[in-house]
N, C-alpha and C positions, 0 to 999 in steps of 0.2 A: 625532480621536479620542475621545472621550471615555475617560474613566480610572475605573478603578476603584480603591477602596482600597485594593484587596493589589496592583494594578498600579500605586500611586502607594508601597508599599510595597517595594515589588521595584527600583524604577528611583531610590530612596536605598538602598539595599545593606539595610534592612529586613526580609531573607527570615524569613515568618512561617507556622505554623498557615493562616493564614488565604489564601494564598496556592494551597493544593491546595483550596479550598474554593469553588470557583464556581458562580454566580451565576446560576440557570436558571430558575427561576420567574415568571410575572408575565406581563405581556403583553410583546413581540415589543421588542427593543435598539435602537434604530440607531446609524450611524455616520454619519463623514462621510470617506472613502476618496480618491485622489488622483482620480478617474474616476468616481465614481460616491456615490449614496448608496445606501444599503443599510440592511436592518433584518432583526433573526437572533431568526426565532421556534423552540420548541422543541416539537419536537416528541413526542417520548417520553423520559423520565425516569426512571431508578434501572434501566437495562441494568446487568447484570453483564461487566465488560471487554469490552465490543463494536469487535469485530474492524474490520468488511466492513458495505456497504448495496449493495441495489439497489433499483431501481424496476419492482417488479412491472406487467406491463402493465395494469392496473385500476387501479394510482396509489398497491397496498400496497407497503411496504418490506418487506423481508427481509433480518435482521439473524443475524451469528453473535455470540455470544457465547466468550469464548476456554478458557470450563469445560469447553465440548462440547456446548450448546445455540444451539440455529437458532431463531427467531420470525417471527412477523409483524408486522406495526406497523400498524392500519389506524385509524383514527377515537381519534388520538393516546394506544391502548392498544395493548402486546403482549400477543402471545398466550398459551398458554400452548407450552412444547417440541414445539417437528414429530417426530414419532415416527420413527424410525430410520433416525439419524444414524449414522454408524458409528461406534463406541469409539475415544474423542483418549486422548493421551499429552497432561495437562497436568502440565506439568512445563520451569521455568522461564520464559523468551519462546514455548514449545510449550502447543499447544493447538488446537483448531479455529478456522482462520484465516481464510479468504479463505470467500469465493463471490459467482460470477459465472454469469450468464444463455447460455445457448447462445443465438444469433442465430433460431431457433426456437424460443425458447420460449413465443411463444401458440398456438402453436398441439403441440406437443411436448416441453410441459413440463420441459427434462431442462437442469440445472445443474450447476454444475461447485463442488468444496470441495475449499480446501486446510488440508491439517492436519500436526500432529505424530503419529507413530502408535509405537509401542515395540514389541523384540522383544525375547529374550534377551540382546541386545547392547548395549541401549541402546536407543534414540529416534533418528527422523529426519521426512524429508517426506514425504506421500504427496499425491495427485493424485484423486480420487472422482470419479466422473460419476453422479450420478443423477434419477428423474422424482418431482418434485412434487405427488401428491393434485389435486384439483382444486377439494375442499377443502381444501387449504394444512396439513390434521393429518399426514400425514407423506410418508417419503419410500420410494416403489420403486425394483425394478430398481439397485439399489446397484450396483454395478460399483468395485475397486480400479481405474485406469489405470496408476497412478507410483508408483512405490517407492524414494527414492535407494538405492543400493548398498552407503551406510557409513552405519553404522549409531555411536552412540557414545554414552555418558554426559554427555555435557555436554548445557545446558540452551538455549544462547545459539546464536542467528544462526540458525534453520528457514526465511529469508525470512516469509512469502509470500504472494505475488498473484499473481491469474492474469488476464492482459490477452486474452481472445478475441478473435482477428482476424478480417475479413470472411470467410475461407473456412473459417472454423468452429475452424478453428487453435487451440494456444492454447501460452500464453508464458509460464512463468511464473521466477522466481527461487527460486535457498537458498542461503544462508548459507554461509560456511567451517567453519563449526558448531565453530567458537573455535579454531581449530587452522590458520595460515594460508596453510601452506604445500600444503594439501588446493584452494588457488584457484590452484596452477599444474598441479598433478595433471590432467592430461587422460584422469584413466580413477578416477575420482570424479567424481562429479553435486554435490559438493558448491562451495561458488564461483563460480556456473554462471546462470547465465543457459539455460531449457532449453525444447523447441518439442516436442510431441506431436500428432497429430491428433486430435480430438474421442473415439476407440474407444483410443486408445492407441498405436498404431503409430507410427515414425517417419518426415515425410515428405519428400516424394522434394527437398525445396529447406534439406535440413539438412545442414553443411559435412561432417559427419561419419558421412555416413550409412551407410556402407561398414562401420566401425565401425574402421580402420585406425587412423588417426590419432587418435582419439579415444572417446568412448562415443557412440554415434549418435542421443540424444536430445539432444548438447549444440549450445548456438548458439555460444554465448560465454564464455569462461572471464577470472579475474581480479579476480570479485566479492565485495566485502566480509561484507555482508548488504544486498543490493536489496529490502529488503521496503516497496518500492512500484514496481507497472508499469503500462502504459495504452500505448494508439496512439492515433496521432493521428485522429480521425473523416476530417478533411481529405484525408488524404494514404495512412496505415496507417502513418505511422512510429512502431518504437517508439520507446520510451522509460521508463528507469529511475530512481528515487532509491535511494542507499543511503546507511547510514553507516558513516563513518568511524571511525576512531578519537577519539584526542583532535585533531578540526576534519579534515576531509580529508571531511567529508561531500559528493557526487558524483550529480552528474545525466546519465548515459551514455546515450544514443542505439543499444544495440549493437546492430553488427552482427554478420555472417556467420561465424564462425574470427576472428575478435578476443579479444584479449586488454586488460583494465582495468586489469594494472598489479598488485592487489594480491596479495599484499602484499612486490612490488617498490618500485613507486612507490607512492608514494600525497600529499597534501597537508597528513597530519595526523600528530601522535606517538601514540607508543604512551602510555596515560595515565601511565606514570612519565616520561614527558619525552622520553624514549632518542629516536633518530632509529627510525626505519621503514628499510630496505629502502635501496635508493642514490640514491635521491631523487623529485624531482618528475617526469620523465622518463627515458626511458630507449628505446632505440632497440625498435622491435618489440609497443611499449605504446600504446593510446591513453590520446588526453588527453579528461580529461572536455569536456561540456559547459558545466559551471555549476558550484564547490565554495562548499565553506562551511569559511573555520575563523574563529573560532571553532567550533562543530562546532551544530545547531539541533536534532543527535537526528531525522531525517525520517522518519515511517510512511506517503506514500501521494504518487502522483502520478496530475494528471489536464489535461485541454489543454480551457480553456473552447472552445466552439461552443455556441453560443447567444444567441437574440434576446432576453432577460430582457436582457443585458448588453451588449450589441454592440462597444462600447470596451473590453471583456477581447476579443474576438476573436482567440485564436490564443495569450493565455497559458497560462504554467502555472502551476499551482495547489500547493501543496505544504504539506501537515500538519506543524507540528513540534510532536515530544514536551516536549523539554526545553524549548525556548524558549517552548512554548504560543502558538502563531499558526499563520494560515495565510497562507506565502507566494504572493504577487505578482510574476511573473516572466514581465517583455516580453521580446519578440525582434523583431531585424529582418528582414527580406528574405528573408537567407539563414539563419535560424534561430537563430541565435544571441544569449545572453543578455545585454537591454541595460540592462536596469535592476530594480531588485525593489523593491517596497514589500510591508512588513507589515504586514497587517490582526490586531483584534483581540489583539495582545499581554497573553496577561496578565488576558484576560476571562473565556474558559471551561475553565480548564485545559489539560491534555495533549491534542492531539490527532491523535486513531486514523488517524482517513480521511475521506474527500471524494470526493466525485464528482462531477458536471454534471447534474442532472440531465434528463429528457426537454422538459419545456419553460422549460429554459434557469436556473432555479432550480440552486444547492448546495449541500450535505448535509455536512453533515457529520459525524462521530461522536467524541463526548469518551471522554477513554481512562477504565478503572480501577473500581471499584467505582463506582456511582449512576451510571452512564458517561449522556449524552443525547446525541440522532438532533437536530439543529438544521437549522434550517433558511436557507438564505443565500436574501434577494430584493429587489427592486425595493421603496422601502416601497409601502403602502397594500395590496401583491399577498402575500397573508397563504393559508396552506394551508389 
């Protein structure tokens, strides 16, 4: 893999401001990975803290920006902000977060947004449904489907990406909001994976649908801050990636009614170095599919299913913020992670989102002011 001057400094331990200035302009950059040669083109740059990207049926891209704007990128240019986006709370890690398309988007133009909202008690995560106008300039029929039940003044751990299942129902994660014990409270939406219908109602297969042992929207609990979520197109398997504290980032396969341990068990420590909970395992709590220690600060997850890189079929793709890379994780026939390759480390700065496009290329969003939309493809296959 080619190394930039910034990454050479990083490998030598000479961290400088250069490491925060990714090289984005000019011709495609080419890399040789363990199993494939790839090139990366910059589709658009100068985005304001981009958080999520989806591919529209006409090949354009729709992107959220944390401050509350939604834009369409076509021909290398970002549109003016789409009107009708509900007000968001730009607080700490919160703002306009995910965008996801309804399975019938090509005909009904319906999409979903995850965002941080505000009320008199503070801030919390909400899920909104809307219809994108045919000209792509406005949202109509905007409806809030879900709002978490306990807001707080804290600005961290909102989650929240949306995975749309094959039946159109929505899975999404909400972090513990910086208060770990909330992840074990069955009457709290924080620290959980949640599951609702596209109209906001409760699906019949939810484990607590009667509301007796837990809130009806809960799918699983014990999650610290699940910022990435996806379903495997091959089998519908739900997968999440979540931030640990000092170490202990996790990939999980959340199952209904299961508890994934935070803050009772974790592979990480508190930022002070103090032990958290009872250790790495305990009865009644699930183990992660995979974890990182030290932390990479994961931002998003997707499963590679595409024709462009058949040698990566079934691999997990996880972005990293702190570690500034894309992790490619190989799995065996049982689904267990057996190998990891770290791609593009230090080349593009913090990587916030990853999506496998319909043509098999891979889209990445870089984080922060002046963020960019990048396309990973086979050499010679330029957008």
